[in-house]
C-alpha positions in Angstrom: -1.6 4.7 -23.4 -2.9 6.1 -26.7 -6.0 3.9 -26.4 -6.6 5.1 -22.9 -6.2 8.8 -24.0 -8.7 8.2 -26.8 -11.2 6.7 -24.4 -10.8 9.7 -22.1 -11.5 12.1 -24.9 -15.0 10.7 -25.2 -15.7 11.2 -21.5 -17.4 14.5 -20.8 -15.2 15.3 -17.7 -13.4 18.6 -17.5 -10.3 17.3 -15.6 -9.6 14.7 -18.3 -8.6 17.4 -20.7 -5.1 17.2 -19.3 -2.8 14.2 -19.9 -1.5 14.2 -16.3 -5.1 13.7 -15.0 -5.6 10.9 -17.5 -2.5 9.2 -16.2 -3.6 9.8 -12.6 -7.0 8.3 -13.2 -5.6 5.2 -14.8 -3.2 4.9 -11.9 -6.2 5.1 -9.5 -8.0 2.4 -11.5 -5.0 0.1 -11.1 -4.3 1.0 -7.5 -7.8 0.5 -6.2 -7.9 -3.3 -6.7 -4.3 -3.5 -5.8 -4.7 -1.9 -2.4 -8.2 -3.3 -1.9 -7.1 -6.9 -2.2 -3.8 -6.4 -0.3 -5.7 -4.6 2.4 -7.9 -7.7 3.1 -4.8 -9.9 3.5 -3.1 -7.3 5.7 -6.0 -6.8 8.0 -6.8 -10.5 8.2 -3.2 -11.3 8.9 -2.9 -8.6 11.5 -0.1 -6.9 9.7 -1.3 -3.3 9.7 1.6 -1.9 11.7 4.1 -4.0 9.7 3.0 -2.3 6.4 3.8 1.1 8.1 7.2 -0.2 9.2 7.9 -1.2 5.6 7.1 2.3 4.5 9.9 3.5 6.8 12.3 1.0 5.4 11.4 2.1 1.9 12.3 5.7 2.8 15.6 4.4 4.2 16.3 2.6 0.9 15.5 5.8 -1.1 17.9 7.8 1.1 20.6 5.2 0.5 20.0 5.4 -3.2 20.2 9.2 -3.2 23.4 9.2 -1.2 24.9 6.7 -3.6 23.9 8.8 -6.6 21.6 6.1 -8.1 19.5 7.6 -10.9 16.4 5.6 -9.8 16.5 5.3 -6.0 13.1 3.6 -5.9 14.8 0.3 -7.0 17.3 0.6 -4.2 14.3 1.1 -1.9 12.6 -2.1 -3.3 15.8 -4.2 -2.6 16.2 -2.7 0.9 12.5 -3.2 1.7 12.6 -6.8 0.6 15.7 -7.4 2.7 13.9 -5.7 5.6 10.9 -7.9 5.2 13.0 -11.1 5.0 15.0 -10.1 8.0 11.8 -9.4 10.0 10.4 -12.8 9.0 13.7 -14.5 10.1 13.8 -12.7 13.5 10.0 -13.3 14.0 10.4 -17.1 13.4 13.2 -17.3 15.9 12.0 -15.0 18.7 9.5 -15.4 21.5 8.7 -11.7 21.4 5.3 -10.5 20.4 4.9 -9.5 16.7 3.9 -5.9 17.6 7.1 -5.6 19.7 9.3 -6.7 16.9 7.5 -4.4 14.4 8.1 -1.5 16.8 11.8 -2.4 16.9 12.2 -2.6 13.2 10.0 0.4 12.4 11.8 2.7 14.8 15.2 1.5 13.6 14.3 2.0 10.0 13.0 5.5 10.3 15.9 6.6 12.5 18.4 5.1 10.0 16.6 6.8 7.1 16.7 10.2 8.7 20.4 9.6 9.7 21.4 8.8 6.1 19.2 11.6 4.6 20.8 14.2 6.8 24.4 12.8 6.8 26.9 15.5 6.2 24.4 18.3 6.7 22.3 17.1 3.7 19.0 18.8 3.0 15.8 16.9 3.8 13.7 18.9 1.4 14.3 16.7 -1.6 12.7 13.8 0.2 9.4 15.7 0.7 7.8 14.1 -2.4 8.3 10.7 -0.9 6.7 11.8 2.3 3.7 13.6 0.8 3.5 11.8 -2.6 2.0 13.2 -5.9 -0.1 10.9 -8.0 -0.6 13.7 -10.5 3.0 13.3 -11.5 2.7 9.6 -12.3 4.3 8.6 -15.6 3.3 6.0 -18.2 6.3 3.9 -17.0 4.9 4.0 -13.4 1.5 3.0 -14.7 3.0 0.0 -16.5 4.8 -1.1 -13.3 1.6 -0.7 -11.3 -0.2 -3.0 -13.9 2.5 -5.6 -13.5 2.3 -5.4 -9.7 -1.5 -5.7 -9.8 -1.3 -8.8 -11.9 1.2 -10.3 -9.4 -0.9 -9.4 -6.4 -4.1 -10.9 -8.0 -2.2 -14.1 -8.7 -0.9 -14.1 -5.1 -4.4 -13.4 -3.8 -5.9 -16.3 -5.8 -3.3 -18.8 -4.6 -2.7 -17.6 -1.0 -5.7 -15.6 0.3 -7.4 -18.7 1.9 -4.0 -19.9 3.2 -3.2 -16.5 4.7 -6.7 -16.3 6.4 -6.3 -19.8 7.9 -2.7 -19.0 9.0 -3.8 -15.8 10.7 -6.8 -17.4 12.5 -5.2 -20.7 13.5 -1.5 -21.2 12.6 -1.4 -24.7 14.1 -4.4 -25.9 12.1 -2.9 -24.4 9.0 0.4 -26.2 9.6 -1.5 -29.5 10.2 -3.3 -29.0 6.8 0.1 -29.0 5.1 0.3 -25.2 4.6 3.9 -23.9 4.9 3.1 -21.2 7.4 6.5 -19.7 7.4 6.9 -19.6 3.7 3.4 -18.1 3.2 4.1 -15.3 5.7 7.5 -14.6 4.1 6.1 -14.4 0.6 3.3 -12.1 1.9 5.7 -9.8 3.6 7.8 -9.5 0.5 4.7 -8.7 -1.5 3.8 -5.9 0.9 7.3 -4.6 0.7 7.3 -4.3 -3.1 3.8 -2.7 -3.2 4.6 -0.2 -0.5 7.9 0.8 -2.1 6.5 1.3 -5.6 3.6 3.3 -4.3 5.4 5.6 -2.0 6.2 8.3 -4.5 2.6 8.4 -5.8 0.8 8.2 -2.5 3.3 9.4 0.1 4.8 7.7 3.1 2.8 9.6 5.7 -0.6 8.3 4.5 0.3 5.1 2.6 -0.6 2.9 5.5 -4.2 4.2 5.6 -4.7 2.9 2.0 -3.5 -0.5 3.1 -5.7 -0.7 6.2 -8.9 1.4 5.7 -10.5 -0.4 2.7 -10.5 -3.8 4.5 -11.3 -2.3 7.9 -14.4 -0.6 6.3 -15.4 -3.8 4.5 -15.3 -5.8 7.7 -18.0 -3.5 9.1 -20.6 -4.5 6.5 -19.4 -7.7 4.9 -21.3 -10.9 5.8 -18.9 -13.3 4.1 -15.4 -13.5 2.6 -16.7 -12.7 -0.9 -18.4 -9.5 0.2 -15.3 -8.7 2.3 -13.0 -8.7 -0.7 -15.6 -7.0 -3.0 -16.4 -4.2 -0.6 -12.7 -3.6 0.1 -12.0 -3.1 -3.6 -15.2 -1.1 -4.1 -14.3 1.3 -1.2 -10.8 1.7 -2.4 -12.0 2.6 -5.9 -14.7 5.0 -4.7 -12.3 6.8 -2.4 -9.7 6.9 -5.1 -12.0 8.6 -7.6 -13.4 10.9 -5.0 -9.9 11.9 -3.8 -8.6 12.6 -7.3 -11.7 14.7 -8.1 -11.4 16.7 -4.9 -7.6 17.3 -5.4 -8.3 18.7 -8.9 -11.0 21.1 -8.0 -9.7 22.1 -4.5 -6.0 22.0 -5.3 -5.0 19.7 -2.4 -3.0 16.5 -2.1 -4.6 13.7 -3.9 -3.2 11.1 -1.5 -4.5 12.9 1.5 -7.9 13.4 -0.1 -8.1 9.7 -0.8 -7.1 8.8 2.7 -9.7 11.1 4.2 -12.4 9.7 1.8 -11.5 6.2 3.1 -11.7 7.5 6.7 -15.2 8.8 6.0 -16.2 5.5 4.5 -15.0 3.7 7.6 -17.0 6.1 9.8 -20.2 5.6 7.7 -19.8 1.8 7.6 -19.1 1.7 11.4 -22.3 3.6 12.0 -24.2 1.2 9.7 -22.7 -1.8 11.6 -23.9 -0.3 14.9 -27.4 0.2 13.6 -27.7 -3.2 12.0 -25.3 -5.3 14.0 
């Protein structure tokens, strides 16, 4: 971190005078490729609603951790979200129900269970607000280190499985005939989403987290002409929106996560208009 702080000292940017802004900027630089790459796999795999359901399960895990007096409830949330993802994959593979129906069942159950546990015994819901809204300005060096490890894991996963996931989403039968373990690939993917969603919830916030997992790739699909451009634009849009949102939050005193989400929504609107003009 000392090297990063030294680099920031040479940048003529007012907001980087503060250590918490330096931490937030580094977190944005790590989260942009993380969400950008994961977004392409989520959108291609038609898992947008599932990532939102995982956010609800992460909140339930945090509530369980707080009730049990765990010092770091985020790790309880990680375990619960992974269990939730594995259970969903198991039920999905053995049910003839549509995926969106199962996601609705799991999502509604998770959020109801989370609220039930959080308010059990007349407990106050206020202490959970930071997980709902998020605060990237309070990110710590330890959080940044964890984001870096998760980014490395997602990049490795993307290199190994992005083509498999695309083929599985487009034509599962063809993917299976090519020797691709469709079930295993989907399970690994759902677990990866669960970990990323859970570790990001305190920085970004549950209420807007799903927009960061969907909008980068959705915007990229409007303008990309091939898969390489698709991934490149997704990361680029996530990075641009992250830097814009962080700057807006500093000067306007608003939520950084909400500002990033709105910046991504604006990018989607612009790219959609560009697609209509040139499509």
